[in-house]
Backbone bond lengths (Angstrom), bond angles and torsions (degrees), N, CA, C in turn:
res aa  C-N    CA-C-N  psi(-1)  N-CA   C-N-CA  omega(-1)  CA-C   N-CA-C  phi
1 S - - - 1.452 - - 1.518 112.27 -
2 G 1.343 119.70 -9.88 1.455 122.19 177.83 1.517 112.78 -63.70
3 N 1.343 117.79 -27.24 1.452 120.59 178.79 1.518 112.16 -65.80
4 A 1.301 117.86 -19.32 1.460 121.43 -179.02 1.522 112.13 -66.76
5 L 1.336 117.95 -13.38 1.459 120.09 -179.15 1.527 112.30 -68.07
6 N 1.325 117.71 -31.45 1.472 121.45 177.65 1.523 113.24 44.60
7 G 1.303 118.13 49.20 1.457 121.23 177.50 1.508 114.87 88.22
8 A 1.310 118.49 -3.76 1.468 121.40 -178.81 1.525 110.81 -86.34
9 A 1.314 116.09 157.52 1.463 121.42 176.88 1.519 111.58 -74.70
10 G 1.323 116.78 -25.63 1.456 120.94 179.99 1.510 110.46 -156.79
11 H 1.314 114.39 163.64 1.468 119.90 179.90 1.521 108.08 -157.59
12 V 1.316 115.98 145.48 1.456 121.17 175.95 1.522 107.46 -133.91
13 W 1.337 116.27 141.11 1.461 120.30 177.39 1.512 109.72 -153.98
14 P 1.332 115.81 157.92 1.467 119.45 -179.81 1.528 110.97 -66.71
15 K 1.317 115.45 138.87 1.459 121.61 174.68 1.522 106.58 -143.26
16 G 1.336 115.59 105.65 1.458 119.27 -175.07 1.516 109.49 66.32
17 N 1.328 116.37 -129.18 1.466 119.57 -179.10 1.526 112.55 -101.76
18 H 1.327 117.27 21.50 1.464 120.48 176.17 1.525 109.93 -140.68
19 M 1.309 116.63 176.96 1.456 122.06 178.41 1.531 107.82 -106.03
20 E 1.319 116.52 135.29 1.463 121.51 178.23 1.519 109.00 -101.37
21 L 1.324 115.76 131.61 1.461 122.75 -179.46 1.519 108.35 -112.29
22 V 1.332 117.02 129.81 1.459 122.42 176.21 1.517 107.27 -125.98
23 L 1.328 116.29 132.09 1.460 122.09 177.20 1.518 108.74 -117.36
24 A 1.326 117.38 141.06 1.463 122.20 -179.88 1.517 110.15 -71.92
25 G 1.318 115.97 137.73 1.463 122.08 177.20 1.523 111.76 -84.01
26 K 1.334 116.27 171.96 1.467 121.54 -176.09 1.524 113.74 -60.57
27 N 1.306 118.61 -36.27 1.461 121.02 -176.96 1.518 112.79 -106.92
28 S 1.312 117.00 29.04 1.467 121.38 -174.97 1.530 113.30 -86.87
29 G 1.334 116.90 -11.82 1.455 119.47 -175.28 1.522 112.71 84.94
30 R 1.316 116.91 -0.07 1.465 122.67 176.85 1.532 108.26 -115.88
31 P 1.336 117.06 165.65 1.475 118.25 175.30 1.529 110.10 -57.37
32 F 1.312 115.95 138.26 1.465 122.18 -178.70 1.524 110.08 -60.31
33 G 1.327 116.93 128.41 1.452 121.37 -172.57 1.512 116.88 -97.37
34 A 1.333 118.20 -12.78 1.469 119.05 -176.17 1.526 110.58 -87.01
35 K 1.331 115.59 54.77 1.466 122.64 175.60 1.511 107.09 -115.00
36 L 1.312 116.97 149.21 1.456 121.63 -176.60 1.526 112.13 -52.66
37 E 1.335 117.75 -46.75 1.459 119.64 -177.21 1.529 111.79 -63.86
38 V 1.333 117.24 -41.59 1.469 120.70 -179.65 1.526 110.14 -65.86
39 V 1.331 116.35 -45.07 1.465 120.38 -179.97 1.530 109.86 -62.47
40 A 1.343 117.24 -45.60 1.475 120.16 179.37 1.532 110.58 -61.72
41 H 1.328 117.07 -42.54 1.463 122.19 179.59 1.526 110.31 -58.81
42 E 1.327 116.78 -48.44 1.466 120.77 -177.22 1.529 111.79 -71.87
43 L 1.331 117.71 -38.07 1.470 119.71 176.86 1.524 110.99 -64.16
44 L 1.326 116.60 -38.45 1.462 119.54 176.74 1.529 110.14 -62.48
45 H 1.342 116.51 -40.93 1.467 119.40 174.49 1.525 111.05 -55.08
46 S 1.323 116.26 -42.56 1.474 118.85 -175.14 1.523 111.75 -63.06
47 V 1.321 117.30 -25.98 1.462 121.79 179.00 1.527 111.35 -89.62
48 T 1.342 117.13 -39.78 1.467 119.59 -172.74 1.527 114.06 -88.76
49 I 1.327 118.97 -26.39 1.469 120.16 -179.00 1.531 111.54 -57.13
50 P 1.339 120.05 -46.51 1.476 117.69 178.48 1.533 113.13 -59.29
51 L 1.333 117.71 -40.35 1.472 120.82 177.54 1.526 111.13 -63.78
52 I 1.320 115.69 -44.16 1.462 120.58 -178.50 1.526 110.88 -66.73
53 R 1.337 117.45 -43.63 1.479 119.58 178.52 1.533 110.81 -62.21
54 Y 1.325 116.29 -40.19 1.469 119.59 177.12 1.531 109.22 -59.04
55 G 1.339 116.25 -45.72 1.459 120.24 179.32 1.514 112.81 -62.96
56 E 1.334 116.59 -38.74 1.466 119.87 178.95 1.531 111.32 -66.85
57 M 1.320 116.82 -37.45 1.466 120.84 -178.87 1.528 112.51 -79.95
58 N 1.335 116.20 -17.91 1.472 121.77 -178.50 1.531 109.27 -129.95
59 P 1.346 117.07 70.60 1.464 120.56 -171.19 1.533 115.14 -64.03
60 N 1.325 118.39 -18.01 1.466 119.86 -179.48 1.523 113.54 -90.90
61 T 1.331 117.23 -0.07 1.463 121.12 177.45 1.528 109.71 -85.13
62 K 1.334 116.01 170.40 1.464 121.27 175.12 1.527 110.01 -55.99
63 E 1.339 116.50 -45.38 1.468 121.04 -179.64 1.530 110.91 -63.83
64 G 1.329 116.67 -39.32 1.462 120.80 179.27 1.514 112.03 -61.93
65 K 1.316 115.92 -42.24 1.468 120.41 179.49 1.528 110.81 -67.57
66 V 1.333 116.96 -38.68 1.467 120.89 178.98 1.529 110.31 -66.94
67 V 1.323 117.43 -42.07 1.464 121.00 178.49 1.532 109.89 -61.74
68 Q 1.320 117.74 -39.82 1.467 119.88 177.34 1.528 110.48 -64.80
69 E 1.325 117.89 -38.82 1.470 120.78 175.66 1.524 110.51 -59.84
70 L 1.325 116.19 -41.64 1.458 121.69 179.78 1.531 110.82 -64.35
71 K 1.326 116.52 -42.66 1.471 120.45 177.64 1.527 111.01 -64.94
72 D 1.327 116.95 -40.89 1.466 120.84 178.17 1.530 110.60 -63.22
73 L 1.329 116.37 -41.03 1.463 120.63 178.58 1.526 110.13 -64.52
74 S 1.326 117.27 -42.93 1.460 121.42 177.92 1.531 110.63 -59.86
75 A 1.322 117.13 -42.61 1.469 120.98 178.67 1.529 110.59 -62.57
76 H 1.326 116.53 -39.53 1.461 121.00 178.43 1.534 110.22 -64.07
77 V 1.322 117.01 -45.25 1.466 121.18 -179.66 1.528 109.73 -61.86
78 K 1.321 117.01 -45.06 1.463 120.62 179.69 1.527 110.88 -60.20
79 K 1.329 116.25 -45.75 1.467 121.28 179.62 1.534 110.79 -60.94
80 E 1.334 116.26 -44.92 1.468 120.58 -179.51 1.529 111.73 -65.73
81 L 1.338 116.58 -42.34 1.465 119.98 178.96 1.527 110.25 -62.17
82 L 1.324 117.03 -46.68 1.459 120.58 -178.85 1.525 111.01 -65.39
83 K 1.337 117.33 -34.19 1.466 121.22 175.98 1.530 110.11 -64.11
84 R 1.335 116.56 -42.52 1.466 120.67 177.83 1.526 110.78 -63.16
85 V 1.328 116.96 -40.42 1.469 120.59 178.51 1.533 109.47 -63.25
86 R 1.337 116.71 -47.70 1.469 121.34 -178.62 1.531 112.63 -61.28
87 N 1.343 116.52 -41.61 1.469 117.66 -175.80 1.529 113.39 -91.18
88 G 1.331 116.74 6.43 1.462 120.61 173.09 1.516 115.64 79.50
89 T 1.334 118.30 13.20 1.463 120.44 -179.64 1.529 113.17 -101.25
90 A 1.320 117.28 -0.50 1.478 120.62 -179.02 1.520 110.68 -71.55
91 T 1.318 115.22 141.00 1.460 120.17 174.04 1.537 107.91 -75.26
92 P 1.332 117.62 162.72 1.469 118.93 175.58 1.537 112.09 -55.64
93 M 1.328 116.95 -36.62 1.466 120.97 178.71 1.531 110.69 -64.87
94 E 1.331 116.70 -43.11 1.464 120.34 179.22 1.527 111.07 -64.53
95 I 1.315 116.78 -39.30 1.465 120.59 177.37 1.522 109.71 -62.40
96 A 1.328 116.64 -45.41 1.466 120.63 -179.39 1.526 111.10 -60.74
97 Y 1.327 118.10 -45.73 1.464 120.48 -179.26 1.523 111.72 -69.70
98 S 1.316 118.09 -31.24 1.465 119.55 -179.76 1.526 111.38 -71.63
99 R 1.338 117.05 -22.09 1.467 120.30 -175.64 1.515 114.76 -111.97
100 G 1.330 117.90 -30.05 1.456 118.34 -167.37 1.506 116.43 -124.00
101 S 1.314 118.15 32.15 1.463 119.39 178.88 1.522 108.97 -141.05
102 N 1.320 115.15 172.61 1.466 119.49 174.83 1.527 110.23 -102.60
103 L 1.321 116.64 27.35 1.463 122.38 -178.71 1.525 111.97 -52.03
104 F 1.318 117.11 -34.52 1.465 120.32 -176.58 1.516 112.59 -104.10
105 G 1.321 117.70 23.57 1.455 121.80 178.31 1.512 111.60 103.16
106 S 1.304 115.49 -179.94 1.463 122.78 -178.05 1.511 109.67 -110.97
107 K 1.306 116.31 140.50 1.466 120.83 176.70 1.528 108.44 -87.50
108 K 1.303 116.31 125.20 1.463 122.41 175.21 1.518 106.75 -118.65
109 K 1.317 117.15 131.61 1.468 122.78 -172.20 1.527 113.28 -47.21
110 Y 1.330 117.35 -47.17 1.458 119.60 -174.31 1.526 113.44 -103.29
111 L 1.321 117.72 -5.73 1.463 120.32 -175.44 1.523 113.83 -109.06
112 G 1.326 117.71 -8.85 1.457 119.83 -173.53 1.526 109.01 77.60
113 T 1.315 117.15 -149.58 1.467 121.12 -179.64 1.520 108.98 -90.32
114 I 1.326 115.80 127.50 1.463 121.14 179.97 1.525 109.76 -123.92
115 H 1.286 116.46 169.71 1.470 123.89 176.24 1.532 112.93 63.51
116 I 1.314 117.48 28.47 1.464 121.17 -178.73 1.524 110.66 -60.39
117 A 1.315 116.96 -51.00 1.464 120.66 -178.05 1.527 111.19 -65.46
118 D 1.333 117.68 -36.37 1.466 121.12 -179.73 1.522 111.46 -58.88
119 E 1.327 115.53 -48.10 1.462 119.80 -172.10 1.515 112.93 -73.10
120 I 1.324 118.65 -44.42 1.463 118.64 178.38 1.533 109.93 -62.45
121 M 1.339 117.00 -34.31 1.463 120.92 178.20 1.531 110.69 -62.61
122 S 1.320 117.34 -49.72 1.462 119.36 -176.98 1.523 112.54 -74.25
123 W 1.331 117.44 -44.85 1.464 119.37 179.18 1.525 110.41 -60.83
124 G 1.319 117.42 -45.11 1.464 120.84 -177.26 1.512 113.85 -64.46
125 N 1.327 117.05 -26.78 1.465 120.82 -179.47 1.520 114.04 -93.87
126 T 1.329 118.32 -16.25 1.466 118.74 -172.35 1.524 114.31 -121.75
127 N 1.327 118.90 -8.71 1.459 120.40 -174.22 1.525 110.46 -122.10
128 S 1.330 116.59 115.64 1.465 120.56 -176.17 1.527 112.01 -67.21
129 D 1.332 118.75 -31.70 1.467 120.34 176.40 1.527 110.40 -61.66
130 I 1.323 116.08 -44.43 1.466 120.24 179.18 1.525 110.13 -64.74
131 R 1.329 117.37 -42.92 1.473 119.07 178.56 1.526 111.10 -60.29
132 N 1.333 117.35 -39.07 1.469 120.09 177.94 1.527 111.01 -64.07
133 I 1.329 116.57 -40.55 1.463 120.31 176.74 1.520 109.86 -62.78
134 L 1.333 117.06 -46.27 1.466 120.93 -179.74 1.527 111.21 -62.07
135 E 1.327 115.83 -35.87 1.467 120.41 179.69 1.526 111.59 -67.71
136 S 1.335 116.93 -28.48 1.467 120.55 -176.70 1.526 113.66 -83.21
137 M 1.323 117.70 -5.76 1.465 120.98 -175.84 1.519 112.12 -105.16
138 P 1.337 116.76 132.55 1.466 119.23 175.11 1.530 111.17 -78.03
139 Y 1.333 115.24 151.72 1.466 121.01 177.32 1.515 109.22 -156.79
140 K 1.307 116.58 111.39 1.468 122.65 175.89 1.532 112.83 48.51
141 G 1.322 116.65 50.80 1.459 121.22 175.65 1.515 115.71 81.56
142 K 1.322 117.93 4.83 1.470 121.45 175.70 1.512 107.24 -143.85
143 S 1.320 117.65 -169.12 1.462 119.54 177.26 1.528 109.73 -92.48
144 V 1.324 115.37 158.17 1.461 120.60 176.24 1.523 110.11 -57.83
145 I 1.339 117.52 -39.77 1.470 119.36 -177.77 1.527 110.69 -64.00
146 D 1.324 117.91 -37.13 1.467 120.22 177.31 1.530 110.63 -62.54
147 Q 1.334 116.49 -44.28 1.467 120.51 178.02 1.528 110.47 -65.36
148 F 1.326 116.63 -40.02 1.455 121.67 179.30 1.535 110.25 -59.48
149 V 1.324 116.77 -46.37 1.470 120.91 179.49 1.528 110.05 -61.44
150 E 1.336 117.84 -41.66 1.468 120.37 177.54 1.533 111.31 -60.54
151 I 1.324 116.22 -41.92 1.464 120.56 -179.91 1.526 110.79 -65.18
152 V 1.329 116.73 -44.80 1.473 120.30 178.73 1.529 109.57 -59.21
153 R 1.321 116.73 -44.74 1.465 120.55 179.08 1.524 111.29 -58.09
154 K 1.336 116.12 -46.30 1.463 119.86 179.50 1.527 110.92 -61.51
155 L 1.321 116.81 -43.24 1.461 120.41 -176.35 1.524 111.89 -63.98
156 I 1.328 116.53 -38.85 1.476 118.73 -177.86 1.522 112.99 -96.34
157 G 1.338 117.11 2.22 1.462 120.66 172.81 1.513 116.23 85.68
158 L 1.338 117.90 22.11 1.470 120.55 175.19 1.521 109.49 -91.15
159 S 1.301 116.77 137.06 1.453 121.19 176.94 1.525 109.50 -65.40
160 P 1.337 117.84 136.39 1.465 120.09 176.57 1.528 112.90 -59.77
161 K 1.317 117.14 -19.90 1.467 120.77 -179.55 1.527 112.32 -79.13
162 E 1.335 117.02 -20.38 1.460 120.13 -179.16 1.521 110.00 -74.03
163 D 1.329 116.94 128.31 1.451 121.31 176.33 1.526 106.61 -89.98
164 T 1.314 116.29 115.44 1.468 121.24 -176.84 1.512 109.80 -131.42
165 A 1.315 116.16 -177.51 1.464 122.19 177.67 1.528 110.68 -62.08
166 L 1.337 119.04 -21.56 1.459 120.90 177.26 1.530 110.97 -60.88
167 S 1.330 117.18 -27.85 1.454 121.13 -177.63 1.507 112.20 -77.00
168 E 1.303 117.86 -18.37 1.467 121.43 -174.44 1.507 112.90 -79.59
């Protein structure tokens, strides 16, 4: 199952009735995976992937609608990042994320782009560079990060009125 990493520092996928987490070792030829951010990113996947898959398979449910909001937000972020790159206003960090990450999902030869909601969920919650980028982008009268926090709250069942660490 180590081959499933495909150059990634870590990977998580369903195995039986649990999620299996694999992290790249120091001499694996991949980015070292036993770092706090990588572990947090993959552990978050292990919790959110089942919710997201349920929403994808049941688009008319509350979870399905939230997952679609997350995908729409990801599409907006991708469009805005690429616009910044094209017009020369992107920071070096924004250029790097627009070209060299799986922030917007994974490309599969016959499936197109998949795991869009998974990646924006984990990157947005575990990577401060991504949160700063999301904070700098407008979205429907607020910032992308504000909308992202609302979506996360809906997905995990927190009332938008509750002030929690998600707001920080």
